[in-house]
N, C-alpha and C positions, 0 to 999 in steps of 0.2 A: 237811343231807348228803344228800349221791346219794349215798353209800354204807352199808351196814352195818358196815362194815370195824371191827372193835372196835380196833385201833392205828390210828384215823383221829379228827380233833377239828376242829371250825370254828371260828375264829378270826373273830369279830364285829368288824367295823371301822366308819369313816367318813371320806367324802372329809375335808379338811382337819382330819385330827384327830393334834395333834403327839403323844399320850398314845397311840394308834392307830399312828403311827410308828412311836416307839420301842420299842412291843411288838411290831410284824409284824418289826421286826430281830431283834430275841429269837430269838421262832419260828423264822422260815427259820435263824439261828445254830443251835439247839438241837436243833430236830425231826431231822435227817439222823443225829445222834449218838442216840437214842432210836428210833428206825426207826418213825417216828411221822409218815402224812400229813397236812397241813393244806390244808383250803381255806379260803379267805378270800373273808367274802360280805361286801359293804355293807348295813348295817342296811339303808339307803333302797332297794334294790334289792327286799327283804322284806317284804311289810306285816304276816305274822305276826311276822317278829325285831322289826322296827321297833314294832309293838304289844308287846310283852314286854319290849324293853329301851330302845328311845325313845333317851336322851342317855347311858346306862350304859354306856358303850363305852372301851375296847375289851372284850370279852368272849371267855374260852375255853369251848367246850362240849365235853363228850364226847359220845358217843352217846346219843339219851333227853336230849338241850339240859340232861345239867346242867353246871351252869354250877363251871367248876371253880378260874378266876381273871377278876379285873375292874380294872378300873380304872387306874391307873400300875401297871404291871407289873414286875417286879422279874426277875432273871437268876433268883434263886431258885424267884420263885415259877412260873415259866415251865419253868423244870425240873422242879418237885416235879411239875406240871399234866403234865407228858408222861409222867413215869414215873409215874405211877398209870395213863396210859393205857395204857403200854407193858405194866403187870402186870395191867389188865382189874379196876382198885380203881374 
């Protein structure tokens, strides 16, 4: 994460990943409603993320690399993760 803003999260994605594309659409849809900034990061561009997550994408990470949601993301899971970030949980 490039910022220590507690109201932000990282969306770990990968090119040519249908689950990632669907999850990213949900994150882009709901993040503004919760006032949460999102940094999209391709797992292939970060050796540390690639080592940690490999094929486990998409992943929503809070500050400190706390996994909030991963895999097949639903609207409910994305909104729950965004709410946790907004509330600082």
